[in-house]
NUROFI-275893 format. One record per atom (N, C-alpha, C): atom name; residue in one letter; residue number from 1; x, y, z. Coordinates in Angstrom, 3 decimals, always signed. Layout:
BEGIN
{CA; A; NUM; {X; Y; Z}}
...
This chain:
BEGIN
{N; X; 1; {-5.871; +51.307; +31.610}}
{CA; X; 1; {-5.400; +49.860; +31.703}}
{C; X; 1; {-6.629; +48.937; +31.135}}
{N; X; 2; {-6.171; +47.981; +30.126}}
{CA; X; 2; {-7.232; +47.149; +29.557}}
{C; X; 2; {-6.747; +45.858; +29.890}}
{N; X; 3; {-7.636; +44.994; +30.316}}
{CA; X; 3; {-7.291; +43.545; +30.538}}
{C; X; 3; {-8.058; +42.735; +29.501}}
{N; X; 4; {-7.491; +41.873; +28.963}}
{CA; X; 4; {-7.922; +40.943; +28.024}}
{C; X; 4; {-7.849; +39.447; +28.350}}
{N; X; 5; {-8.885; +38.598; +28.401}}
{CA; X; 5; {-8.806; +37.290; +28.877}}
{C; X; 5; {-9.474; +36.359; +27.642}}
{N; X; 6; {-8.568; +35.648; +27.101}}
{CA; X; 6; {-8.853; +34.680; +26.043}}
{C; X; 6; {-9.509; +33.317; +26.812}}
{N; X; 7; {-10.314; +32.726; +25.949}}
{CA; X; 7; {-11.076; +31.410; +26.397}}
{C; X; 7; {-11.380; +30.542; +25.178}}
{N; X; 8; {-11.666; +29.276; +25.256}}
{CA; X; 8; {-12.160; +28.578; +24.080}}
{C; X; 8; {-11.145; +27.709; +23.363}}
{N; X; 9; {-9.891; +27.863; +23.870}}
{CA; X; 9; {-8.917; +26.937; +23.270}}
{C; X; 9; {-9.036; +25.414; +23.688}}
{N; X; 10; {-8.253; +24.506; +23.063}}
{CA; X; 10; {-8.398; +22.976; +23.512}}
{C; X; 10; {-7.930; +22.308; +22.488}}
{N; X; 11; {-8.103; +20.853; +22.582}}
{CA; X; 11; {-7.613; +19.901; +21.686}}
{C; X; 11; {-8.774; +19.519; +20.825}}
{N; X; 12; {-8.538; +19.461; +19.448}}
{CA; X; 12; {-9.618; +19.202; +18.497}}
{C; X; 12; {-8.755; +18.333; +17.345}}
{N; X; 13; {-9.609; +17.541; +16.762}}
{CA; X; 13; {-9.214; +16.601; +15.653}}
{C; X; 13; {-9.218; +17.635; +14.346}}
{N; X; 14; {-8.348; +17.202; +13.417}}
{CA; X; 14; {-8.148; +17.816; +12.184}}
{C; X; 14; {-9.734; +17.769; +11.593}}
{N; X; 15; {-9.906; +19.001; +11.034}}
{CA; X; 15; {-11.321; +19.236; +10.338}}
{C; X; 15; {-12.320; +19.579; +11.340}}
{N; X; 16; {-12.101; +19.642; +12.712}}
{CA; X; 16; {-12.850; +20.247; +13.530}}
{C; X; 16; {-13.020; +21.735; +13.618}}
{N; X; 17; {-13.768; +22.239; +14.555}}
{CA; X; 17; {-13.880; +23.671; +14.856}}
{C; X; 17; {-13.789; +24.048; +16.368}}
{N; X; 18; {-13.414; +25.342; +16.541}}
{CA; X; 18; {-13.350; +25.868; +17.837}}
{C; X; 18; {-13.914; +27.353; +17.734}}
{N; X; 19; {-14.314; +27.914; +18.714}}
{CA; X; 19; {-14.506; +29.346; +18.834}}
{C; X; 19; {-13.770; +29.917; +20.017}}
{N; X; 20; {-12.878; +30.849; +19.613}}
{CA; X; 20; {-12.161; +31.618; +20.712}}
{C; X; 20; {-12.792; +32.842; +21.059}}
{N; X; 21; {-12.849; +33.237; +22.322}}
{CA; X; 21; {-13.391; +34.463; +22.822}}
{C; X; 21; {-12.375; +35.310; +23.612}}
{N; X; 22; {-12.632; +36.563; +23.435}}
{CA; X; 22; {-11.608; +37.393; +24.269}}
{C; X; 22; {-12.409; +38.501; +24.833}}
{N; X; 23; {-12.667; +38.450; +26.176}}
{CA; X; 23; {-13.339; +39.401; +26.927}}
{C; X; 23; {-12.364; +40.613; +27.292}}
{N; X; 24; {-12.789; +41.864; +27.135}}
{CA; X; 24; {-12.063; +42.949; +27.314}}
{C; X; 24; {-12.670; +43.900; +28.536}}
{N; X; 25; {-11.885; +44.466; +29.391}}
{CA; X; 25; {-12.291; +45.313; +30.353}}
{C; X; 25; {-12.382; +46.797; +29.709}}
{N; X; 26; {-12.991; +47.600; +30.510}}
{CA; X; 26; {-12.941; +48.990; +30.046}}
{C; X; 26; {-14.321; +49.351; +29.321}}
{N; X; 27; {-14.592; +50.677; +29.525}}
{CA; X; 27; {-15.758; +51.184; +28.955}}
{C; X; 27; {-15.692; +51.610; +27.470}}
{N; X; 28; {-14.549; +51.570; +26.823}}
{CA; X; 28; {-14.495; +52.162; +25.428}}
{C; X; 28; {-14.061; +51.001; +24.674}}
{N; X; 29; {-14.441; +49.869; +24.725}}
{CA; X; 29; {-14.035; +48.669; +23.851}}
{C; X; 29; {-14.525; +48.976; +22.354}}
{N; X; 30; {-15.641; +49.614; +22.088}}
{CA; X; 30; {-16.019; +49.939; +20.942}}
{C; X; 30; {-15.121; +50.803; +19.961}}
{N; X; 31; {-14.094; +51.613; +20.919}}
{CA; X; 31; {-13.126; +52.350; +20.079}}
{C; X; 31; {-11.898; +51.635; +19.747}}
{N; X; 32; {-11.726; +50.412; +20.110}}
{CA; X; 32; {-10.456; +49.632; +19.955}}
{C; X; 32; {-10.622; +48.855; +18.661}}
{N; X; 33; {-9.527; +48.919; +17.999}}
{CA; X; 33; {-9.295; +47.778; +16.940}}
{C; X; 33; {-8.883; +46.540; +17.657}}
{N; X; 34; {-9.263; +45.416; +17.270}}
{CA; X; 34; {-8.875; +44.266; +17.934}}
{C; X; 34; {-8.202; +43.115; +16.973}}
{N; X; 35; {-7.290; +42.348; +17.485}}
{CA; X; 35; {-6.719; +41.362; +16.554}}
{C; X; 35; {-6.392; +40.064; +17.494}}
{N; X; 36; {-6.246; +39.093; +16.451}}
{CA; X; 36; {-5.821; +37.662; +17.037}}
{C; X; 36; {-4.412; +37.397; +16.263}}
{N; X; 37; {-3.570; +36.905; +17.163}}
{CA; X; 37; {-2.305; +36.404; +16.744}}
{C; X; 37; {-2.085; +35.073; +17.257}}
{N; X; 38; {-1.019; +34.398; +16.681}}
{CA; X; 38; {-0.835; +32.921; +17.131}}
{C; X; 38; {+0.715; +32.761; +17.097}}
{N; X; 39; {+1.184; +31.934; +18.043}}
{CA; X; 39; {+2.350; +31.553; +18.092}}
{C; X; 39; {+2.695; +30.135; +18.375}}
{N; X; 40; {+3.395; +29.591; +17.339}}
{CA; X; 40; {+3.917; +28.061; +17.604}}
{C; X; 40; {+5.207; +27.997; +18.295}}
{N; X; 41; {+5.429; +26.891; +18.998}}
{CA; X; 41; {+6.833; +26.721; +19.629}}
{C; X; 41; {+7.934; +26.955; +18.643}}
{N; X; 42; {+8.894; +27.832; +19.073}}
{CA; X; 42; {+10.193; +28.240; +18.287}}
{C; X; 42; {+9.763; +28.998; +17.109}}
{N; X; 43; {+8.596; +29.647; +17.098}}
{CA; X; 43; {+8.380; +30.524; +15.903}}
{C; X; 43; {+7.915; +31.883; +16.364}}
{N; X; 44; {+7.806; +32.827; +15.554}}
{CA; X; 44; {+7.502; +34.057; +15.771}}
{C; X; 44; {+5.769; +34.327; +16.006}}
{N; X; 45; {+5.497; +35.356; +16.713}}
{CA; X; 45; {+4.066; +35.525; +16.838}}
{C; X; 45; {+3.559; +36.177; +15.409}}
{N; X; 46; {+2.646; +35.551; +14.827}}
{CA; X; 46; {+1.953; +36.220; +13.581}}
{C; X; 46; {+0.482; +36.472; +13.744}}
{N; X; 47; {+0.332; +37.492; +12.702}}
{CA; X; 47; {-1.095; +38.118; +12.594}}
{C; X; 47; {-2.099; +36.826; +12.062}}
{N; X; 48; {-3.254; +36.826; +12.709}}
{CA; X; 48; {-4.236; +35.820; +12.173}}
{C; X; 48; {-5.435; +36.453; +11.652}}
{N; X; 49; {-5.980; +37.513; +12.348}}
{CA; X; 49; {-7.089; +38.184; +11.843}}
{C; X; 49; {-7.175; +39.491; +12.729}}
{N; X; 50; {-7.899; +40.512; +12.060}}
{CA; X; 50; {-8.051; +41.771; +12.802}}
{C; X; 50; {-9.387; +42.283; +12.444}}
{N; X; 51; {-9.984; +43.216; +13.367}}
{CA; X; 51; {-11.234; +43.775; +13.003}}
{C; X; 51; {-11.117; +45.199; +13.458}}
{N; X; 52; {-11.779; +46.060; +12.647}}
{CA; X; 52; {-11.702; +47.502; +12.993}}
{C; X; 52; {-12.552; +47.977; +13.991}}
{N; X; 53; {-12.456; +49.031; +14.534}}
{CA; X; 53; {-13.207; +49.468; +15.712}}
{C; X; 53; {-14.722; +49.587; +15.261}}
{N; X; 54; {-14.773; +50.054; +13.980}}
{CA; X; 54; {-16.008; +50.086; +13.307}}
{C; X; 54; {-16.868; +48.791; +13.306}}
{N; X; 55; {-16.166; +47.701; +13.319}}
{CA; X; 55; {-16.491; +46.278; +13.239}}
{C; X; 55; {-16.917; +45.906; +11.781}}
{N; X; 56; {-17.083; +46.877; +10.832}}
{CA; X; 56; {-17.554; +46.571; +9.585}}
{C; X; 56; {-16.268; +46.140; +8.644}}
{N; X; 57; {-15.083; +46.325; +9.017}}
{CA; X; 57; {-14.049; +45.831; +8.250}}
{C; X; 57; {-13.220; +44.793; +8.988}}
{N; X; 58; {-12.865; +43.810; +8.326}}
{CA; X; 58; {-11.997; +42.766; +8.869}}
{C; X; 58; {-10.926; +42.255; +7.852}}
{N; X; 59; {-9.931; +41.591; +8.375}}
{CA; X; 59; {-8.811; +41.205; +7.571}}
{C; X; 59; {-8.286; +39.854; +8.196}}
{N; X; 60; {-8.157; +38.834; +7.375}}
{CA; X; 60; {-7.506; +37.595; +7.612}}
{C; X; 60; {-6.363; +37.151; +7.073}}
{N; X; 61; {-5.285; +36.548; +7.598}}
{CA; X; 61; {-4.136; +36.171; +6.932}}
{C; X; 61; {-4.503; +35.117; +6.064}}
{N; X; 62; {-3.622; +35.183; +4.821}}
{CA; X; 62; {-3.939; +34.111; +3.884}}
{C; X; 62; {-3.996; +32.789; +4.260}}
{N; X; 63; {-3.368; +32.343; +5.334}}
{CA; X; 63; {-3.227; +30.833; +5.698}}
{C; X; 63; {-4.543; +30.499; +6.439}}
{N; X; 64; {-5.406; +31.356; +6.825}}
{CA; X; 64; {-6.599; +31.120; +7.467}}
{C; X; 64; {-7.626; +31.617; +6.772}}
{N; X; 65; {-7.626; +32.273; +5.632}}
{CA; X; 65; {-8.799; +32.859; +4.855}}
{C; X; 65; {-9.682; +31.698; +4.503}}
{N; X; 66; {-10.977; +32.010; +4.716}}
{CA; X; 66; {-11.992; +30.914; +4.183}}
{C; X; 66; {-12.237; +30.026; +5.354}}
{N; X; 67; {-11.377; +29.873; +6.387}}
{CA; X; 67; {-11.543; +28.785; +7.419}}
{C; X; 67; {-11.930; +29.665; +8.828}}
{N; X; 68; {-11.309; +30.786; +9.097}}
{CA; X; 68; {-11.427; +31.312; +10.217}}
{C; X; 68; {-12.215; +32.798; +9.992}}
{N; X; 69; {-12.833; +33.249; +10.950}}
{CA; X; 69; {-13.703; +34.430; +10.791}}
{C; X; 69; {-13.637; +35.302; +12.166}}
{N; X; 70; {-13.302; +36.378; +12.132}}
{CA; X; 70; {-13.203; +37.288; +13.401}}
{C; X; 70; {-14.496; +38.080; +13.392}}
{N; X; 71; {-14.910; +38.448; +14.625}}
{CA; X; 71; {-16.220; +39.023; +14.773}}
{C; X; 71; {-15.974; +39.677; +16.214}}
{N; X; 72; {-16.974; +40.658; +16.447}}
{CA; X; 72; {-16.846; +41.441; +17.750}}
{C; X; 72; {-18.375; +41.591; +18.118}}
{N; X; 73; {-18.598; +41.852; +19.502}}
{CA; X; 73; {-19.862; +42.177; +20.040}}
{C; X; 73; {-19.607; +43.232; +20.929}}
{N; X; 74; {-19.802; +44.551; +20.590}}
{CA; X; 74; {-19.407; +45.585; +21.459}}
{C; X; 74; {-20.219; +45.656; +22.670}}
{N; X; 75; {-21.520; +45.169; +22.754}}
{CA; X; 75; {-22.289; +45.102; +23.960}}
{C; X; 75; {-21.819; +44.279; +24.978}}
{N; X; 76; {-21.027; +43.272; +24.453}}
{CA; X; 76; {-20.401; +42.324; +25.557}}
{C; X; 76; {-19.015; +42.405; +25.693}}
{N; X; 77; {-18.342; +43.581; +25.066}}
{CA; X; 77; {-16.929; +43.805; +25.096}}
{C; X; 77; {-16.108; +42.479; +24.707}}
{N; X; 78; {-16.560; +41.958; +23.729}}
{CA; X; 78; {-15.857; +40.562; +23.402}}
{C; X; 78; {-15.683; +40.549; +21.787}}
{N; X; 79; {-14.363; +39.947; +21.535}}
{CA; X; 79; {-14.046; +39.664; +20.169}}
{C; X; 79; {-14.076; +38.168; +20.022}}
{N; X; 80; {-14.415; +37.610; +18.855}}
{CA; X; 80; {-14.513; +36.036; +18.686}}
{C; X; 80; {-13.494; +35.755; +17.492}}
{N; X; 81; {-13.070; +34.501; +17.537}}
{CA; X; 81; {-12.367; +33.924; +16.335}}
{C; X; 81; {-13.047; +32.656; +16.153}}
{N; X; 82; {-13.923; +32.513; +15.097}}
{CA; X; 82; {-14.467; +31.270; +14.765}}
{C; X; 82; {-13.471; +30.590; +13.854}}
{N; X; 83; {-13.082; +29.297; +14.280}}
{CA; X; 83; {-12.064; +28.434; +13.352}}
{C; X; 83; {-12.769; +27.241; +13.098}}
{N; X; 84; {-12.676; +27.069; +11.634}}
{CA; X; 84; {-13.376; +25.823; +11.062}}
{C; X; 84; {-12.325; +25.123; +10.222}}
{N; X; 85; {-12.494; +23.895; +10.036}}
{CA; X; 85; {-11.638; +23.018; +9.060}}
{C; X; 85; {-10.069; +23.146; +9.668}}
{N; X; 86; {-10.094; +22.869; +11.064}}
{CA; X; 86; {-8.643; +23.133; +11.580}}
{C; X; 86; {-7.737; +22.071; +10.942}}
{N; X; 87; {-6.530; +22.487; +10.957}}
{CA; X; 87; {-5.384; +21.755; +10.516}}
{C; X; 87; {-4.273; +21.586; +11.520}}
{N; X; 88; {-3.584; +20.571; +11.603}}
{CA; X; 88; {-2.484; +20.483; +12.488}}
{C; X; 88; {-1.624; +21.589; +12.562}}
{N; X; 89; {-1.305; +22.316; +11.437}}
{CA; X; 89; {-0.393; +23.400; +11.328}}
{C; X; 89; {-1.145; +24.602; +12.126}}
{N; X; 90; {-2.350; +24.725; +12.377}}
{CA; X; 90; {-3.071; +25.829; +13.265}}
{C; X; 90; {-2.593; +25.554; +14.687}}
{N; X; 91; {-2.105; +24.483; +15.126}}
{CA; X; 91; {-1.481; +24.394; +16.575}}
{C; X; 91; {-0.775; +25.427; +16.891}}
{N; X; 92; {-1.128; +26.220; +17.905}}
{CA; X; 92; {-0.459; +27.218; +18.536}}
{C; X; 92; {-0.951; +27.891; +19.729}}
{N; X; 93; {-0.325; +28.778; +20.349}}
{CA; X; 93; {-1.091; +29.535; +21.392}}
{C; X; 93; {-1.550; +30.861; +20.775}}
{N; X; 94; {-2.869; +31.142; +20.959}}
{CA; X; 94; {-3.458; +32.132; +20.286}}
{C; X; 94; {-3.875; +33.316; +21.336}}
{N; X; 95; {-3.372; +34.515; +20.774}}
{CA; X; 95; {-3.385; +35.718; +21.715}}
{C; X; 95; {-4.408; +36.825; +20.949}}
{N; X; 96; {-5.136; +37.362; +21.992}}
{CA; X; 96; {-5.873; +38.513; +21.537}}
{C; X; 96; {-5.035; +39.726; +21.954}}
{N; X; 97; {-5.403; +40.840; +21.144}}
{CA; X; 97; {-4.736; +42.094; +21.356}}
{C; X; 97; {-5.676; +43.261; +20.953}}
{N; X; 98; {-5.331; +44.324; +21.513}}
{CA; X; 98; {-6.229; +45.521; +21.522}}
{C; X; 98; {-5.285; +46.738; +21.126}}
{N; X; 99; {-5.675; +47.358; +20.025}}
{CA; X; 99; {-5.221; +48.768; +19.686}}
{C; X; 99; {-6.019; +49.875; +20.040}}
{N; X; 100; {-5.803; +50.560; +21.248}}
{CA; X; 100; {-6.797; +51.491; +21.837}}
{C; X; 100; {-6.869; +52.848; +21.152}}
{N; X; 101; {-5.917; +52.990; +20.249}}
{CA; X; 101; {-5.944; +54.327; +19.390}}
{C; X; 101; {-5.697; +54.090; +18.044}}
{N; X; 102; {-6.677; +53.354; +17.455}}
{CA; X; 102; {-6.372; +53.222; +15.874}}
{C; X; 102; {-6.593; +54.507; +15.130}}
{N; X; 103; {-5.713; +54.642; +14.061}}
{CA; X; 103; {-5.673; +55.891; +13.380}}
{C; X; 103; {-7.081; +56.335; +12.737}}
{N; X; 104; {-7.726; +55.271; +12.182}}
{CA; X; 104; {-8.887; +55.580; +11.357}}
{C; X; 104; {-10.044; +54.479; +11.940}}
{N; X; 105; {-11.165; +54.833; +11.817}}
{CA; X; 105; {-12.273; +53.746; +12.245}}
{C; X; 105; {-12.272; +52.602; +11.618}}
{N; X; 106; {-11.800; +52.511; +10.350}}
{CA; X; 106; {-11.721; +51.270; +9.511}}
{C; X; 106; {-10.426; +50.685; +9.458}}
{N; X; 107; {-9.398; +51.201; +10.145}}
{CA; X; 107; {-8.133; +50.653; +10.047}}
{C; X; 107; {-7.930; +49.331; +10.931}}
{N; X; 108; {-7.156; +48.558; +10.372}}
{CA; X; 108; {-6.849; +47.199; +11.149}}
{C; X; 108; {-5.296; +47.088; +11.102}}
{N; X; 109; {-4.825; +47.212; +12.370}}
{CA; X; 109; {-3.393; +46.991; +12.573}}
{C; X; 109; {-3.068; +45.559; +12.449}}
{N; X; 110; {-1.865; +45.367; +11.871}}
{CA; X; 110; {-1.311; +44.031; +11.713}}
{C; X; 110; {+0.079; +43.724; +12.291}}
{N; X; 111; {+0.580; +44.834; +12.726}}
{CA; X; 111; {+2.036; +44.446; +13.117}}
{C; X; 111; {+1.909; +44.430; +14.858}}
{N; X; 112; {+2.758; +43.700; +15.347}}
{CA; X; 112; {+2.769; +43.508; +16.821}}
{C; X; 112; {+2.873; +44.921; +17.483}}
{N; X; 113; {+3.706; +45.721; +17.029}}
{CA; X; 113; {+3.935; +47.020; +17.793}}
{C; X; 113; {+2.708; +48.009; +17.712}}
{N; X; 114; {+1.861; +47.640; +16.993}}
{CA; X; 114; {+0.632; +48.585; +16.845}}
{C; X; 114; {-0.431; +48.406; +17.982}}
{N; X; 115; {-0.256; +47.200; +18.664}}
{CA; X; 115; {-1.218; +46.787; +19.767}}
{C; X; 115; {-0.661; +47.289; +21.072}}
{N; X; 116; {-1.507; +47.785; +21.901}}
{CA; X; 116; {-1.138; +48.150; +23.284}}
{C; X; 116; {-1.191; +47.190; +24.350}}
{N; X; 117; {-2.243; +46.274; +24.260}}
{CA; X; 117; {-2.510; +45.369; +25.231}}
{C; X; 117; {-2.595; +44.068; +24.663}}
{N; X; 118; {-2.311; +42.899; +25.361}}
{CA; X; 118; {-2.323; +41.524; +25.161}}
{C; X; 118; {-2.996; +40.792; +26.077}}
{N; X; 119; {-3.682; +39.602; +25.681}}
{CA; X; 119; {-3.974; +38.799; +26.763}}
{C; X; 119; {-2.951; +37.704; +26.960}}
{N; X; 120; {-3.279; +36.825; +27.777}}
{CA; X; 120; {-2.165; +35.722; +28.179}}
{C; X; 120; {-2.195; +34.494; +27.284}}
{N; X; 121; {-3.133; +34.380; +26.300}}
{CA; X; 121; {-3.165; +33.457; +25.383}}
{C; X; 121; {-3.926; +32.273; +25.757}}
{N; X; 122; {-4.428; +31.490; +24.815}}
{CA; X; 122; {-5.005; +30.262; +24.856}}
{C; X; 122; {-4.534; +29.268; +23.795}}
{N; X; 123; {-4.340; +27.962; +24.205}}
{CA; X; 123; {-3.752; +27.114; +23.488}}
{C; X; 123; {-4.723; +26.226; +22.685}}
{N; X; 124; {-4.314; +26.151; +21.499}}
{CA; X; 124; {-5.143; +25.367; +20.456}}
{C; X; 124; {-4.177; +24.324; +19.938}}
{N; X; 125; {-4.607; +23.012; +20.083}}
{CA; X; 125; {-3.943; +21.843; +19.615}}
{C; X; 125; {-4.794; +21.042; +18.748}}
{N; X; 126; {-4.356; +20.854; +17.366}}
{CA; X; 126; {-4.992; +20.180; +16.433}}
{C; X; 126; {-4.375; +18.881; +16.059}}
{N; X; 127; {-5.078; +17.703; +16.415}}
{CA; X; 127; {-4.340; +16.450; +16.099}}
{C; X; 127; {-4.707; +15.890; +14.772}}
{N; X; 128; {-3.812; +15.081; +14.197}}
{CA; X; 128; {-4.003; +14.628; +12.918}}
{C; X; 128; {-4.738; +13.331; +12.853}}
């Protein structure tokens, strides 16, 4: 069983920054691929960013590329999402997810079904 706890959400003005954190339980965090997704009211949950278990490979959705950065600290069992130049359309609940058995060390899952565990989410609201 893996527990994921997100933090760092809040209300910010357009152009501002936030850093989300996701703390994971368990001793084998370094073997997980990790991802961030977001879901706005009435919309589907979408992939935002992912990082391979090796940490050396990342992927970001086109909508956030150049503004958001995913990273991980395996010593702290934590994955981060640094969000800069925030826009009102970034407003959503942000979820952290873990793929505990990625097929390759450099693989980054992007589909919801590839992730085994999910956090409860943290709300990000960007005002114009």
